[in-house]
N, C-alpha and C positions, 0 to 999 in steps of 0.2 A: 504494500500500500504506500501511496505517496507520503502519507504522514510519517511512516516508519523511515522512509528514505531521507526525508527532511531531518528527522531526529538524528539519524546516523551521521549526516554531514555536520550538524550542529555539535554533536558529541565529539567527533573527530577534530573539529576546530578547537574545542576546549582542551583536548589532549595536546594539540599543537602549541597552544598558548602555554600550557604547563611545561612542555618540553623546552620551548624557547626561553621561558623565564628561568628554568633550572640551568640552562646554558649560560645565564648571566646577562641576558639582554633585558633592557628596562624600557618602560613606556606605559602609558595609561591604557593602551589597547594592543592587540596583537599586531595590527597594522604598524603602529609606532615602533614596536619591537623589531618587526621585520625590516623596517627602514634602516635600522642600525646594523644589520647583518652585512658582512662583506661577502660578495659572491664567491670569492676564493675559499672562504671558510664553510660554505653551505652550497654544495653543488646543485641541490634540488630546490634552491630558493625560488626559481620560477614556478615550480610545481606548487610550492607553499602559497605563493601569491595567487595563483590561478584558483586553487581550491578555496582559499580564504575569500576570494571575490564571489564565488558561488554562495558561500555561507552568508556573505553580506546581502546578497540578493534575496536569499531565503528569509533572513531576519528583517530586512527593511521593506521588501515588496510584498511579503506575506503570500496570500493565496493568488495574487496576480501573477506571481512567478510560478510557472509550471515546471516541475522537476520530474522528468521521465526516469524510468528505471535505468535506462541506458546511461543517461547523464549522471545519475546518482552513483552508479558503478564506476564510471570514469573518474568522478571526483574523489570517491573513496580510494581509488587506485592512486591518485595523486598524493593523498595523505599518506598512503602506505609507502610510496617511494621515499617520502621525507623521513618517515619513521624508521624505515630500513637503513637509510644512510647513517642515522645516528644510533642504530641498534636499540630503538625505543620500543619496538615490537618484535 
């Protein structure tokens, strides 16, 4: 169900925020923390940004933003790439 897919993306974003915070990056939001990351230190930074952007659409656009199963799987895959780089999962 779409509501489950949305929740999965939101929860993965919370994990990403926790991981980045644990790595020592600071900011009031995940976006601010990601801005402080050097690309050379975080090879999957583009994936993190792309996944976070979808999370933002879910959070800010609500039901207007349609999340398909295929898109949800793609986005969760982006989070997985990031988590695997840092052995977080």
